[in-house]
PDBQT receptor file of N, H, CA, C and O in Angstrom, charges set to zero:
ATOM      1  N   MET A   1      -8.118  72.946  95.200  1.00  0.00    +0.000 N 
ATOM      2  CA  MET A   1      -7.494  72.240  94.092  1.00  0.00    +0.000 C 
ATOM      3  C   MET A   1      -6.619  73.152  93.238  1.00  0.00    +0.000 C 
ATOM      4  O   MET A   1      -5.601  72.707  92.708  1.00  0.00    +0.000 OA
ATOM      5  N   ALA A   2      -6.995  74.398  93.099  1.00  0.00    +0.000 N 
ATOM      6  H   ALA A   2      -7.822  74.759  93.530  1.00  0.00    +0.000 HD
ATOM      7  CA  ALA A   2      -6.227  75.313  92.258  1.00  0.00    +0.000 C 
ATOM      8  C   ALA A   2      -4.812  75.509  92.790  1.00  0.00    +0.000 C 
ATOM      9  O   ALA A   2      -3.869  75.683  92.017  1.00  0.00    +0.000 OA
ATOM     10  N   VAL A   3      -4.670  75.479  94.112  1.00  0.00    +0.000 N 
ATOM     11  H   VAL A   3      -5.436  75.338  94.739  1.00  0.00    +0.000 HD
ATOM     12  CA  VAL A   3      -3.348  75.662  94.710  1.00  0.00    +0.000 C 
ATOM     13  C   VAL A   3      -2.451  74.482  94.347  1.00  0.00    +0.000 C 
ATOM     14  O   VAL A   3      -1.286  74.672  94.000  1.00  0.00    +0.000 OA
ATOM     15  N   GLU A   4      -2.986  73.274  94.426  1.00  0.00    +0.000 N 
ATOM     16  H   GLU A   4      -3.933  73.120  94.708  1.00  0.00    +0.000 HD
ATOM     17  CA  GLU A   4      -2.187  72.095  94.073  1.00  0.00    +0.000 C 
ATOM     18  C   GLU A   4      -1.782  72.114  92.605  1.00  0.00    +0.000 C 
ATOM     19  O   GLU A   4      -0.673  71.705  92.260  1.00  0.00    +0.000 OA
ATOM     20  N   SER A   5      -2.658  72.576  91.758  1.00  0.00    +0.000 N 
ATOM     21  H   SER A   5      -3.559  72.908  92.038  1.00  0.00    +0.000 HD
ATOM     22  CA  SER A   5      -2.359  72.696  90.332  1.00  0.00    +0.000 C 
ATOM     23  C   SER A   5      -1.234  73.710  90.115  1.00  0.00    +0.000 C 
ATOM     24  O   SER A   5      -0.330  73.487  89.310  1.00  0.00    +0.000 OA
ATOM     25  N   ARG A   6      -1.301  74.813  90.837  1.00  0.00    +0.000 N 
ATOM     26  H   ARG A   6      -2.036  74.995  91.491  1.00  0.00    +0.000 HD
ATOM     27  CA  ARG A   6      -0.264  75.850  90.732  1.00  0.00    +0.000 C 
ATOM     28  C   ARG A   6       1.083  75.303  91.219  1.00  0.00    +0.000 C 
ATOM     29  O   ARG A   6       2.123  75.577  90.619  1.00  0.00    +0.000 OA
ATOM     30  N   ILE A   7       1.057  74.538  92.299  1.00  0.00    +0.000 N 
ATOM     31  H   ILE A   7       0.212  74.315  92.786  1.00  0.00    +0.000 HD
ATOM     32  CA  ILE A   7       2.292  73.945  92.819  1.00  0.00    +0.000 C 
ATOM     33  C   ILE A   7       2.899  73.005  91.783  1.00  0.00    +0.000 C 
ATOM     34  O   ILE A   7       4.112  73.009  91.575  1.00  0.00    +0.000 OA
ATOM     35  N   ARG A   8       2.064  72.204  91.135  1.00  0.00    +0.000 N 
ATOM     36  H   ARG A   8       1.078  72.201  91.304  1.00  0.00    +0.000 HD
ATOM     37  CA  ARG A   8       2.568  71.296  90.088  1.00  0.00    +0.000 C 
ATOM     38  C   ARG A   8       3.171  72.084  88.928  1.00  0.00    +0.000 C 
ATOM     39  O   ARG A   8       4.222  71.713  88.405  1.00  0.00    +0.000 OA
ATOM     40  N   GLU A   9       2.514  73.163  88.527  1.00  0.00    +0.000 N 
ATOM     41  H   GLU A   9       1.660  73.464  88.952  1.00  0.00    +0.000 HD
ATOM     42  CA  GLU A   9       3.023  74.006  87.440  1.00  0.00    +0.000 C 
ATOM     43  C   GLU A   9       4.380  74.605  87.818  1.00  0.00    +0.000 C 
ATOM     44  O   GLU A   9       5.316  74.597  87.019  1.00  0.00    +0.000 OA
ATOM     45  N   LEU A  10       4.472  75.118  89.032  1.00  0.00    +0.000 N 
ATOM     46  H   LEU A  10       3.712  75.124  89.681  1.00  0.00    +0.000 HD
ATOM     47  CA  LEU A  10       5.734  75.695  89.496  1.00  0.00    +0.000 C 
ATOM     48  C   LEU A  10       6.817  74.621  89.576  1.00  0.00    +0.000 C 
ATOM     49  O   LEU A  10       7.975  74.882  89.251  1.00  0.00    +0.000 OA
ATOM     50  N   GLY A  11       6.446  73.416  90.007  1.00  0.00    +0.000 N 
ATOM     51  H   GLY A  11       5.506  73.203  90.272  1.00  0.00    +0.000 HD
ATOM     52  CA  GLY A  11       7.401  72.316  90.071  1.00  0.00    +0.000 C 
ATOM     53  C   GLY A  11       7.943  71.962  88.701  1.00  0.00    +0.000 C 
ATOM     54  O   GLY A  11       9.126  71.660  88.547  1.00  0.00    +0.000 OA
ATOM     55  N   SER A  12       7.075  72.002  87.717  1.00  0.00    +0.000 N 
ATOM     56  H   SER A  12       6.114  72.247  87.843  1.00  0.00    +0.000 HD
ATOM     57  CA  SER A  12       7.492  71.716  86.342  1.00  0.00    +0.000 C 
ATOM     58  C   SER A  12       8.470  72.784  85.849  1.00  0.00    +0.000 C 
ATOM     59  O   SER A  12       9.483  72.470  85.224  1.00  0.00    +0.000 OA
ATOM     60  N   ARG A  13       8.158  74.040  86.133  1.00  0.00    +0.000 N 
ATOM     61  H   ARG A  13       7.334  74.296  86.640  1.00  0.00    +0.000 HD
ATOM     62  CA  ARG A  13       9.055  75.130  85.733  1.00  0.00    +0.000 C 
ATOM     63  C   ARG A  13      10.390  75.032  86.477  1.00  0.00    +0.000 C 
ATOM     64  O   ARG A  13      11.448  75.293  85.905  1.00  0.00    +0.000 OA
ATOM     65  N   HIS A  14      10.330  74.658  87.743  1.00  0.00    +0.000 N 
ATOM     66  H   HIS A  14       9.470  74.445  88.208  1.00  0.00    +0.000 HD
ATOM     67  CA  HIS A  14      11.533  74.479  88.566  1.00  0.00    +0.000 C 
ATOM     68  C   HIS A  14      12.429  73.409  87.942  1.00  0.00    +0.000 C 
ATOM     69  O   HIS A  14      13.643  73.583  87.842  1.00  0.00    +0.000 OA
ATOM     70  N   HIS A  15      11.816  72.306  87.527  1.00  0.00    +0.000 N 
ATOM     71  H   HIS A  15      10.830  72.165  87.608  1.00  0.00    +0.000 HD
ATOM     72  CA  HIS A  15      12.559  71.218  86.891  1.00  0.00    +0.000 C 
ATOM     73  C   HIS A  15      13.188  71.684  85.572  1.00  0.00    +0.000 C 
ATOM     74  O   HIS A  15      14.335  71.348  85.279  1.00  0.00    +0.000 OA
ATOM     75  N   SER A  16      12.452  72.442  84.792  1.00  0.00    +0.000 N 
ATOM     76  H   SER A  16      11.519  72.715  85.030  1.00  0.00    +0.000 HD
ATOM     77  CA  SER A  16      12.968  72.945  83.516  1.00  0.00    +0.000 C 
ATOM     78  C   SER A  16      14.174  73.857  83.729  1.00  0.00    +0.000 C 
ATOM     79  O   SER A  16      15.148  73.798  82.979  1.00  0.00    +0.000 OA
ATOM     80  N   ILE A  17      14.100  74.694  84.749  1.00  0.00    +0.000 N 
ATOM     81  H   ILE A  17      13.308  74.743  85.358  1.00  0.00    +0.000 HD
ATOM     82  CA  ILE A  17      15.226  75.578  85.039  1.00  0.00    +0.000 C 
ATOM     83  C   ILE A  17      16.424  74.758  85.506  1.00  0.00    +0.000 C 
ATOM     84  O   ILE A  17      17.564  75.061  85.152  1.00  0.00    +0.000 OA
ATOM     85  N   ASP A  18      16.167  73.723  86.297  1.00  0.00    +0.000 N 
ATOM     86  H   ASP A  18      15.241  73.476  86.583  1.00  0.00    +0.000 HD
ATOM     87  CA  ASP A  18      17.241  72.845  86.743  1.00  0.00    +0.000 C 
ATOM     88  C   ASP A  18      17.956  72.214  85.549  1.00  0.00    +0.000 C 
ATOM     89  O   ASP A  18      19.183  72.112  85.540  1.00  0.00    +0.000 OA
ATOM     90  N   GLU A  19      17.194  71.798  84.553  1.00  0.00    +0.000 N 
ATOM     91  H   GLU A  19      16.198  71.881  84.561  1.00  0.00    +0.000 HD
ATOM     92  CA  GLU A  19      17.790  71.240  83.337  1.00  0.00    +0.000 C 
ATOM     93  C   GLU A  19      18.606  72.293  82.591  1.00  0.00    +0.000 C 
ATOM     94  O   GLU A  19      19.686  71.997  82.079  1.00  0.00    +0.000 OA
ATOM     95  N   ALA A  20      18.092  73.516  82.530  1.00  0.00    +0.000 N 
ATOM     96  H   ALA A  20      17.215  73.756  82.946  1.00  0.00    +0.000 HD
ATOM     97  CA  ALA A  20      18.821  74.601  81.858  1.00  0.00    +0.000 C 
ATOM     98  C   ALA A  20      20.138  74.886  82.579  1.00  0.00    +0.000 C 
ATOM     99  O   ALA A  20      21.149  75.169  81.937  1.00  0.00    +0.000 OA
ATOM    100  N   ILE A  21      20.126  74.812  83.901  1.00  0.00    +0.000 N 
ATOM    101  H   ILE A  21      19.304  74.582  84.422  1.00  0.00    +0.000 HD
ATOM    102  CA  ILE A  21      21.359  75.011  84.667  1.00  0.00    +0.000 C 
ATOM    103  C   ILE A  21      22.356  73.912  84.341  1.00  0.00    +0.000 C 
ATOM    104  O   ILE A  21      23.532  74.192  84.105  1.00  0.00    +0.000 OA
ATOM    105  N   ARG A  22      21.901  72.665  84.324  1.00  0.00    +0.000 N 
ATOM    106  H   ARG A  22      20.946  72.438  84.516  1.00  0.00    +0.000 HD
ATOM    107  CA  ARG A  22      22.803  71.554  83.985  1.00  0.00    +0.000 C 
ATOM    108  C   ARG A  22      23.363  71.714  82.577  1.00  0.00    +0.000 C 
ATOM    109  O   ARG A  22      24.548  71.477  82.344  1.00  0.00    +0.000 OA
ATOM    110  N   ASP A  23      22.508  72.117  81.638  1.00  0.00    +0.000 N 
ATOM    111  H   ASP A  23      21.545  72.309  81.827  1.00  0.00    +0.000 HD
ATOM    112  CA  ASP A  23      22.966  72.329  80.259  1.00  0.00    +0.000 C 
ATOM    113  C   ASP A  23      24.033  73.413  80.201  1.00  0.00    +0.000 C 
ATOM    114  O   ASP A  23      25.054  73.262  79.530  1.00  0.00    +0.000 OA
ATOM    115  N   GLU A  24      23.783  74.504  80.911  1.00  0.00    +0.000 N 
ATOM    116  H   GLU A  24      22.954  74.626  81.456  1.00  0.00    +0.000 HD
ATOM    117  CA  GLU A  24      24.740  75.621  80.906  1.00  0.00    +0.000 C 
ATOM    118  C   GLU A  24      26.065  75.190  81.531  1.00  0.00    +0.000 C 
ATOM    119  O   GLU A  24      27.133  75.551  81.036  1.00  0.00    +0.000 OA
ATOM    120  N   LEU A  25      25.998  74.429  82.602  1.00  0.00    +0.000 N 
ATOM    121  H   LEU A  25      25.131  74.136  83.004  1.00  0.00    +0.000 HD
ATOM    122  CA  LEU A  25      27.223  73.963  83.261  1.00  0.00    +0.000 C 
ATOM    123  C   LEU A  25      28.015  72.991  82.401  1.00  0.00    +0.000 C 
ATOM    124  O   LEU A  25      29.232  72.880  82.547  1.00  0.00    +0.000 OA
ATOM    125  N   SER A  26      27.334  72.287  81.508  1.00  0.00    +0.000 N 
ATOM    126  H   SER A  26      26.345  72.377  81.389  1.00  0.00    +0.000 HD
ATOM    127  CA  SER A  26      28.025  71.309  80.665  1.00  0.00    +0.000 C 
ATOM    128  C   SER A  26      28.735  71.962  79.478  1.00  0.00    +0.000 C 
ATOM    129  O   SER A  26      29.536  71.319  78.800  1.00  0.00    +0.000 OA
ATOM    130  N   ARG A  27      28.442  73.230  79.231  1.00  0.00    +0.000 N 
ATOM    131  H   ARG A  27      27.791  73.753  79.782  1.00  0.00    +0.000 HD
ATOM    132  CA  ARG A  27      29.106  73.945  78.133  1.00  0.00    +0.000 C 
ATOM    133  C   ARG A  27      30.553  74.244  78.506  1.00  0.00    +0.000 C 
ATOM    134  O   ARG A  27      30.846  74.494  79.675  1.00  0.00    +0.000 OA
ATOM    135  N   PRO A  28      31.447  74.224  77.551  1.00  0.00    +0.000 N 
ATOM    136  CA  PRO A  28      32.867  74.491  77.850  1.00  0.00    +0.000 C 
ATOM    137  C   PRO A  28      33.106  75.843  78.512  1.00  0.00    +0.000 C 
ATOM    138  O   PRO A  28      33.927  75.953  79.422  1.00  0.00    +0.000 OA
ATOM    139  N   SER A  29      32.406  76.854  78.066  1.00  0.00    +0.000 N 
ATOM    140  H   SER A  29      31.739  76.765  77.327  1.00  0.00    +0.000 HD
ATOM    141  CA  SER A  29      32.570  78.176  78.689  1.00  0.00    +0.000 C 
ATOM    142  C   SER A  29      31.188  78.688  79.084  1.00  0.00    +0.000 C 
ATOM    143  O   SER A  29      30.577  79.484  78.371  1.00  0.00    +0.000 OA
ATOM    144  N   SER A  30      30.715  78.220  80.224  1.00  0.00    +0.000 N 
ATOM    145  H   SER A  30      31.211  77.574  80.803  1.00  0.00    +0.000 HD
ATOM    146  CA  SER A  30      29.373  78.586  80.664  1.00  0.00    +0.000 C 
ATOM    147  C   SER A  30      29.309  80.069  81.038  1.00  0.00    +0.000 C 
ATOM    148  O   SER A  30      30.299  80.668  81.456  1.00  0.00    +0.000 OA
ATOM    149  N   ASP A  31      28.142  80.626  80.880  1.00  0.00    +0.000 N 
ATOM    150  H   ASP A  31      27.337  80.139  80.540  1.00  0.00    +0.000 HD
ATOM    151  CA  ASP A  31      27.890  82.044  81.135  1.00  0.00    +0.000 C 
ATOM    152  C   ASP A  31      27.499  82.216  82.606  1.00  0.00    +0.000 C 
ATOM    153  O   ASP A  31      26.412  81.815  83.022  1.00  0.00    +0.000 OA
ATOM    154  N   GLY A  32      28.394  82.813  83.375  1.00  0.00    +0.000 N 
ATOM    155  H   GLY A  32      29.276  83.139  83.036  1.00  0.00    +0.000 HD
ATOM    156  CA  GLY A  32      28.162  82.995  84.808  1.00  0.00    +0.000 C 
ATOM    157  C   GLY A  32      26.938  83.832  85.111  1.00  0.00    +0.000 C 
ATOM    158  O   GLY A  32      26.208  83.542  86.058  1.00  0.00    +0.000 OA
ATOM    159  N   ALA A  33      26.703  84.866  84.322  1.00  0.00    +0.000 N 
ATOM    160  H   ALA A  33      27.296  85.102  83.552  1.00  0.00    +0.000 HD
ATOM    161  CA  ALA A  33      25.538  85.730  84.549  1.00  0.00    +0.000 C 
ATOM    162  C   ALA A  33      24.249  84.958  84.291  1.00  0.00    +0.000 C 
ATOM    163  O   ALA A  33      23.276  85.102  85.030  1.00  0.00    +0.000 OA
ATOM    164  N   ARG A  34      24.245  84.147  83.250  1.00  0.00    +0.000 N 
ATOM    165  H   ARG A  34      25.036  84.030  82.649  1.00  0.00    +0.000 HD
ATOM    166  CA  ARG A  34      23.054  83.330  82.952  1.00  0.00    +0.000 C 
ATOM    167  C   ARG A  34      22.817  82.316  84.067  1.00  0.00    +0.000 C 
ATOM    168  O   ARG A  34      21.679  82.107  84.487  1.00  0.00    +0.000 OA
ATOM    169  N   LEU A  35      23.881  81.693  84.544  1.00  0.00    +0.000 N 
ATOM    170  H   LEU A  35      24.805  81.863  84.203  1.00  0.00    +0.000 HD
ATOM    171  CA  LEU A  35      23.740  80.729  85.638  1.00  0.00    +0.000 C 
ATOM    172  C   LEU A  35      23.164  81.398  86.885  1.00  0.00    +0.000 C 
ATOM    173  O   LEU A  35      22.285  80.845  87.544  1.00  0.00    +0.000 OA
ATOM    174  N   THR A  36      23.660  82.573  87.196  1.00  0.00    +0.000 N 
ATOM    175  H   THR A  36      24.374  83.023  86.660  1.00  0.00    +0.000 HD
ATOM    176  CA  THR A  36      23.167  83.302  88.365  1.00  0.00    +0.000 C 
ATOM    177  C   THR A  36      21.684  83.600  88.224  1.00  0.00    +0.000 C 
ATOM    178  O   THR A  36      20.917  83.401  89.167  1.00  0.00    +0.000 OA
ATOM    179  N   GLU A  37      21.277  84.072  87.062  1.00  0.00    +0.000 N 
ATOM    180  H   GLU A  37      21.899  84.233  86.297  1.00  0.00    +0.000 HD
ATOM    181  CA  GLU A  37      19.865  84.388  86.836  1.00  0.00    +0.000 C 
ATOM    182  C   GLU A  37      18.997  83.130  86.917  1.00  0.00    +0.000 C 
ATOM    183  O   GLU A  37      17.926  83.150  87.523  1.00  0.00    +0.000 OA
ATOM    184  N   LEU A  38      19.456  82.047  86.313  1.00  0.00    +0.000 N 
ATOM    185  H   LEU A  38      20.326  82.030  85.820  1.00  0.00    +0.000 HD
ATOM    186  CA  LEU A  38      18.696  80.789  86.375  1.00  0.00    +0.000 C 
ATOM    187  C   LEU A  38      18.544  80.317  87.824  1.00  0.00    +0.000 C 
ATOM    188  O   LEU A  38      17.470  79.872  88.230  1.00  0.00    +0.000 OA
ATOM    189  N   LYS A  39      19.608  80.417  88.582  1.00  0.00    +0.000 N 
ATOM    190  H   LYS A  39      20.480  80.778  88.252  1.00  0.00    +0.000 HD
ATOM    191  CA  LYS A  39      19.555  79.979  89.984  1.00  0.00    +0.000 C 
ATOM    192  C   LYS A  39      18.623  80.859  90.803  1.00  0.00    +0.000 C 
ATOM    193  O   LYS A  39      17.927  80.367  91.691  1.00  0.00    +0.000 OA
ATOM    194  N   ARG A  40      18.603  82.158  90.512  1.00  0.00    +0.000 N 
ATOM    195  H   ARG A  40      19.169  82.557  89.791  1.00  0.00    +0.000 HD
ATOM    196  CA  ARG A  40      17.675  83.064  91.207  1.00  0.00    +0.000 C 
ATOM    197  C   ARG A  40      16.232  82.708  90.881  1.00  0.00    +0.000 C 
ATOM    198  O   ARG A  40      15.380  82.660  91.768  1.00  0.00    +0.000 OA
ATOM    199  N   ARG A  41      15.965  82.458  89.605  1.00  0.00    +0.000 N 
ATOM    200  H   ARG A  41      16.657  82.496  88.884  1.00  0.00    +0.000 HD
ATOM    201  CA  ARG A  41      14.609  82.083  89.197  1.00  0.00    +0.000 C 
ATOM    202  C   ARG A  41      14.183  80.776  89.861  1.00  0.00    +0.000 C 
ATOM    203  O   ARG A  41      13.050  80.643  90.322  1.00  0.00    +0.000 OA
ATOM    204  N   LYS A  42      15.106  79.814  89.905  1.00  0.00    +0.000 N 
ATOM    205  H   LYS A  42      16.027  79.922  89.531  1.00  0.00    +0.000 HD
ATOM    206  CA  LYS A  42      14.814  78.521  90.517  1.00  0.00    +0.000 C 
ATOM    207  C   LYS A  42      14.490  78.707  92.004  1.00  0.00    +0.000 C 
ATOM    208  O   LYS A  42      13.545  78.105  92.513  1.00  0.00    +0.000 OA
ATOM    209  N   LEU A  43      15.263  79.531  92.691  1.00  0.00    +0.000 N 
ATOM    210  H   LEU A  43      16.030  80.020  92.278  1.00  0.00    +0.000 HD
ATOM    211  CA  LEU A  43      15.028  79.782  94.109  1.00  0.00    +0.000 C 
ATOM    212  C   LEU A  43      13.684  80.468  94.336  1.00  0.00    +0.000 C 
ATOM    213  O   LEU A  43      12.961  80.118  95.269  1.00  0.00    +0.000 OA
ATOM    214  N   ARG A  44      13.343  81.442  93.491  1.00  0.00    +0.000 N 
ATOM    215  H   ARG A  44      13.930  81.726  92.733  1.00  0.00    +0.000 HD
ATOM    216  CA  ARG A  44      12.045  82.119  93.631  1.00  0.00    +0.000 C 
ATOM    217  C   ARG A  44      10.897  81.132  93.465  1.00  0.00    +0.000 C 
ATOM    218  O   ARG A  44       9.911  81.192  94.200  1.00  0.00    +0.000 OA
ATOM    219  N   LEU A  45      11.025  80.221  92.495  1.00  0.00    +0.000 N 
ATOM    220  H   LEU A  45      11.826  80.173  91.898  1.00  0.00    +0.000 HD
ATOM    221  CA  LEU A  45       9.985  79.217  92.302  1.00  0.00    +0.000 C 
ATOM    222  C   LEU A  45       9.871  78.312  93.520  1.00  0.00    +0.000 C 
ATOM    223  O   LEU A  45       8.766  78.002  93.964  1.00  0.00    +0.000 OA
ATOM    224  N   LYS A  46      11.007  77.888  94.062  1.00  0.00    +0.000 N 
ATOM    225  H   LYS A  46      11.905  78.140  93.701  1.00  0.00    +0.000 HD
ATOM    226  CA  LYS A  46      11.002  77.024  95.242  1.00  0.00    +0.000 C 
ATOM    227  C   LYS A  46      10.322  77.731  96.418  1.00  0.00    +0.000 C 
ATOM    228  O   LYS A  46       9.510  77.136  97.126  1.00  0.00    +0.000 OA
ATOM    229  N   GLU A  47      10.662  79.002  96.616  1.00  0.00    +0.000 N 
ATOM    230  H   GLU A  47      11.322  79.486  96.041  1.00  0.00    +0.000 HD
ATOM    231  CA  GLU A  47      10.060  79.765  97.705  1.00  0.00    +0.000 C 
ATOM    232  C   GLU A  47       8.555  79.908  97.527  1.00  0.00    +0.000 C 
ATOM    233  O   GLU A  47       7.799  79.814  98.493  1.00  0.00    +0.000 OA
ATOM    234  N   GLU A  48       8.120  80.135  96.286  1.00  0.00    +0.000 N 
ATOM    235  H   GLU A  48       8.734  80.212  95.500  1.00  0.00    +0.000 HD
ATOM    236  CA  GLU A  48       6.688  80.258  96.027  1.00  0.00    +0.000 C 
ATOM    237  C   GLU A  48       5.975  78.929  96.275  1.00  0.00    +0.000 C 
ATOM    238  O   GLU A  48       4.882  78.907  96.843  1.00  0.00    +0.000 OA
ATOM    239  N   MET A  49       6.590  77.821  95.851  1.00  0.00    +0.000 N 
ATOM    240  H   MET A  49       7.477  77.839  95.390  1.00  0.00    +0.000 HD
ATOM    241  CA  MET A  49       5.986  76.502  96.102  1.00  0.00    +0.000 C 
ATOM    242  C   MET A  49       5.872  76.245  97.601  1.00  0.00    +0.000 C 
ATOM    243  O   MET A  49       4.844  75.755  98.068  1.00  0.00    +0.000 OA
ATOM    244  N   GLU A  50       6.912  76.568  98.354  1.00  0.00    +0.000 N 
ATOM    245  H   GLU A  50       7.748  76.966  97.974  1.00  0.00    +0.000 HD
ATOM    246  CA  GLU A  50       6.887  76.345  99.797  1.00  0.00    +0.000 C 
ATOM    247  C   GLU A  50       5.823  77.207 100.467  1.00  0.00    +0.000 C 
ATOM    248  O   GLU A  50       5.144  76.747 101.385  1.00  0.00    +0.000 OA
ATOM    249  N   ALA A  51       5.672  78.440 100.023  1.00  0.00    +0.000 N 
ATOM    250  H   ALA A  51       6.223  78.813  99.277  1.00  0.00    +0.000 HD
ATOM    251  CA  ALA A  51       4.652  79.324 100.582  1.00  0.00    +0.000 C 
ATOM    252  C   ALA A  51       3.257  78.766 100.309  1.00  0.00    +0.000 C 
ATOM    253  O   ALA A  51       2.394  78.782 101.186  1.00  0.00    +0.000 OA
ATOM    254  N   LEU A  52       3.042  78.277  99.095  1.00  0.00    +0.000 N 
ATOM    255  H   LEU A  52       3.744  78.264  98.382  1.00  0.00    +0.000 HD
ATOM    256  CA  LEU A  52       1.741  77.700  98.765  1.00  0.00    +0.000 C 
ATOM    257  C   LEU A  52       1.482  76.438  99.574  1.00  0.00    +0.000 C 
ATOM    258  O   LEU A  52       0.367  76.220 100.047  1.00  0.00    +0.000 OA
ATOM    259  N   ARG A  53       2.501  75.608  99.735  1.00  0.00    +0.000 N 
ATOM    260  H   ARG A  53       3.407  75.784  99.350  1.00  0.00    +0.000 HD
ATOM    261  CA  ARG A  53       2.340  74.377 100.523  1.00  0.00    +0.000 C 
ATOM    262  C   ARG A  53       2.000  74.702 101.980  1.00  0.00    +0.000 C 
ATOM    263  O   ARG A  53       1.178  74.025 102.598  1.00  0.00    +0.000 OA
ATOM    264  N   SER A  54       2.626  75.723 102.513  1.00  0.00    +0.000 N 
ATOM    265  H   SER A  54       3.294  76.273 102.011  1.00  0.00    +0.000 HD
ATOM    266  CA  SER A  54       2.367  76.068 103.915  1.00  0.00    +0.000 C 
ATOM    267  C   SER A  54       0.938  76.585 104.116  1.00  0.00    +0.000 C 
ATOM    268  O   SER A  54       0.371  76.452 105.201  1.00  0.00    +0.000 OA
ATOM    269  N   ARG A  55       0.371  77.166 103.081  1.00  0.00    +0.000 N 
ATOM    270  H   ARG A  55       0.831  77.274 102.200  1.00  0.00    +0.000 HD
ATOM    271  CA  ARG A  55      -1.014  77.646 103.172  1.00  0.00    +0.000 C 
ATOM    272  C   ARG A  55      -2.019  76.512 103.091  1.00  0.00    +0.000 C 
ATOM    273  O   ARG A  55      -3.147  76.653 103.564  1.00  0.00    +0.000 OA
ATOM    274  N   THR A  56      -1.629  75.386 102.497  1.00  0.00    +0.000 N 
ATOM    275  H   THR A  56      -0.713  75.272 102.112  1.00  0.00    +0.000 HD
ATOM    276  CA  THR A  56      -2.575  74.279 102.345  1.00  0.00    +0.000 C 
ATOM    277  C   THR A  56      -2.585  73.348 103.548  1.00  0.00    +0.000 C 
ATOM    278  O   THR A  56      -3.469  72.499 103.664  1.00  0.00    +0.000 OA
ATOM    279  N   HIS A  57      -1.612  73.495 104.449  1.00  0.00    +0.000 N 
ATOM    280  H   HIS A  57      -0.894  74.184 104.355  1.00  0.00    +0.000 HD
ATOM    281  CA  HIS A  57      -1.566  72.614 105.628  1.00  0.00    +0.000 C 
ATOM    282  C   HIS A  57      -1.981  73.332 106.863  1.00  0.00    +0.000 C 
ATOM    283  O   HIS A  57      -2.000  72.742 107.943  1.00  0.00    +0.000 OA
TER     284      HIS A  57
């Protein structure tokens, strides 16, 4: 059960980062470095979720 809880937590953080990316993109002069960092964080979360899912099946 702890793994599923962790996956849900990571999914929530992934969603929050996705919103931050959309917010940054909607700004007239978005910060490219911030976007890059947000996208890296989002990818790391996705990879961690996939790794956890593969361990549960």
